[in-house]
N, C-alpha and C positions, 0 to 999 in steps of 0.2 A: 746121173750124178752131176751135181752142180760144181762148177769151179769157182772158188772164191778168189776175187782179186784183192790183193793186199793194198791197202791204202798207203800212200806216201805220207807218213806222219812227219810233220815239221815240229821242231822243238818249240814249244811255247809254254807259258805259265800253266795253261789248262791241262797239258798232258805230261807234266813233269812231276806230278805228285808221286810219292813213293809207291803207290799201288800200281802205277804204270810201269811194267817191266820191259817195255820195248827198248831196244838198244838206243834209239834216238832219245827217249826220255831219260834213260840212265846217263847217257853222255851229257845231256843238258844239265842234269842235277849235279853231276860230278864237276863239270866245268864251272858252274855257278859257285859251287863250294870251294873249288880251287882259287877262284878269284877273291874269296874272302880270306884265304890262308891255306896252309898245308893241311893235308889229311892223310891219315894212315889207313892201311888195309882194313883193320878191324872196325874203324869208325865208318868207313865207306859201306861196309857190309851192314853194320848195325843201324846206322842212321839214314843211309840213302837207299837201302834195299838193293844193293848192287852185289850180286853173289861173286862175280869175277871182276873186281876192280882193275886188275892188271890188263885184262882184255880191253876194257873201256878206255884205259889210259893209252894203250897202243893205238886204238882207233882215233882218239883225239890227237895223238902225235901225227898220225897219218893225215889228219885234216889240217896239219900245220901248226898246232899249238905246241909251244916250247915248254914241255913239262919235264922236270928233272926228278930223280929218285935218290933218296938218302936211305941207306940201310941201317936199321937199329933193332934193338931187342925190346920186345913188347910182352906184356902179360895179358892173356885173354880173360874173358869174363869168368872162367872157371879156375883162374889162378895159375894156369900153365904158362911157362915162359917159352917164347919163340924167338929164335935168333934170325937175323937177316930179313926181318919184316920191312915192308916198303913204307916210306913216308914220301908222298908225292907233293910237289909244289911247282908253281909257275916260275920260270927262270927269273922273272922280274920281282918275285915275292918269296925269297928264300926264308926258311925258318931261322930264328935266332940261333947263332952259333954254328950255322952251316954255310960254308962258302959256296956261292952259286957257280 
C-alpha cells in the first residue's frame, strides 16, 4: 500500500476556485470576499462553496485576521426564517448600521 504525501497548498488565484474544497482555498476565498465587504453564512455557503463558514472564520481569526460577527435574522432559499445567523466582516470594514 502506497502512502500519499499531502501537498502543502498555498493560497493562490489558481487554487481558490469554488471547486477547490481544501481548507486553504476556502480560507483564501472567504478572506478575499471579506475584504470586499461583509458576508453572511448563507452567502458563503451558496457563492463560495464553504459548507462550514464559521469554522473557516475561526481559522482566519487564529491566523490573526480581525473578523467580527453581527447576529441577524435571515431567510434561506426555501423561505424559512433563521434567527441568530452570522454576518461576518473585517473590523476595519463594518456593514452600514453596525458599530465595529
